[in-house]
N, C-alpha and C positions, 0 to 999 in steps of 0.2 A: 668545473664551471657549470656543467649541465645541472648538477645537484643544487648549486647555489640559485640558479634561475628557477628551478622547480620549487625549492623551499621559499624563495622570495615571493613567487606567485601564490603559493598556498598561504603565506602570511598576509599578503595583501587581500586575498579573498576572505580570509577570516576577519581581518580588520574591517573590511567593508560590510560584511555580514553583521558584525557586532554594531556598527554604526546604524544599520537599518533597524536593529531591534531596540537600541537605546533611545530614550525620549530626549528631545531637545530640551535643554534646561529652561529656556524662556517660554516655549509654547506647550511643552509636554507632548508634542507630536513626534513620531519617529520620522526618520529620513524618508522612508517609504510613503508615509502619509503626506509629507511635504511634496514629494514627487508626484503622487497621485493628484493632489490638489492643483499643482502646477499644470499637469497634463489636462485636467478638467478645465482649468481656466483657459489654456491654449485652445482647446476644442471650442469653448464658448466664444472666444475672440475670433477664431477662424469662421465659425458659423455667422457671427455678426458681420464680419467682413464680406462674406459671400452674399448675405442678405442685402447689405448695403450696395454692393456692386450690381446685384440683380435689379434692385430698385432704380439705381441711377442709370443703368443700361436701358431699362424700360422707359424711363423719362426721356432719355436722349433719343430713343427710337421714336417715341410718340411725337417729340418736338420735330424731328427730321421729317416724319410722315406729314405732319401738319404744314410745315414749311414747303414741302414738295407739292402738296395739294394746292396751296395758295399760288405757288409758282405756275403750276399747270393751269389753274383757273385764269390767272393773269395772261398766260400765253394764249389760251383759247380765246379770251376776249380780244386780245390784240390781233390774232389771226382772223377772227370774225369781222372785226372792224376794217382790217386791211382788205379782206375779200369783198366786203360790202362797198368800200370806196372804189375798188376796181370795177365793180359791176355797173356803177353809175356812169 
C-alpha cells in the first residue's frame, strides 16, 4: 500500500511538471506563465483595492472633520448667544 501511494505521488508530480512545461494549445503559454500572470493580476487588483480604500477613508475622514467643525462652530455661536442673553 505504501508503495502504491509513493508511486502515485511520483506519477502526479511528474504529470504536473509536464503540464507546467507544455504550452497551452490556445494561448501558447505554459501553466506556469498562466499562474504568474494570474498572480500579477491579483497583485494589481489588491493594490487598486488598497488605493481605493485609502482614498475613500481619507474622503470620509475629511467629511467627518468638516462636519465636526461646523457642529462646533454652531455650538459656540449658540453658547455665545445664550450667554449674551443671560447677561442682559
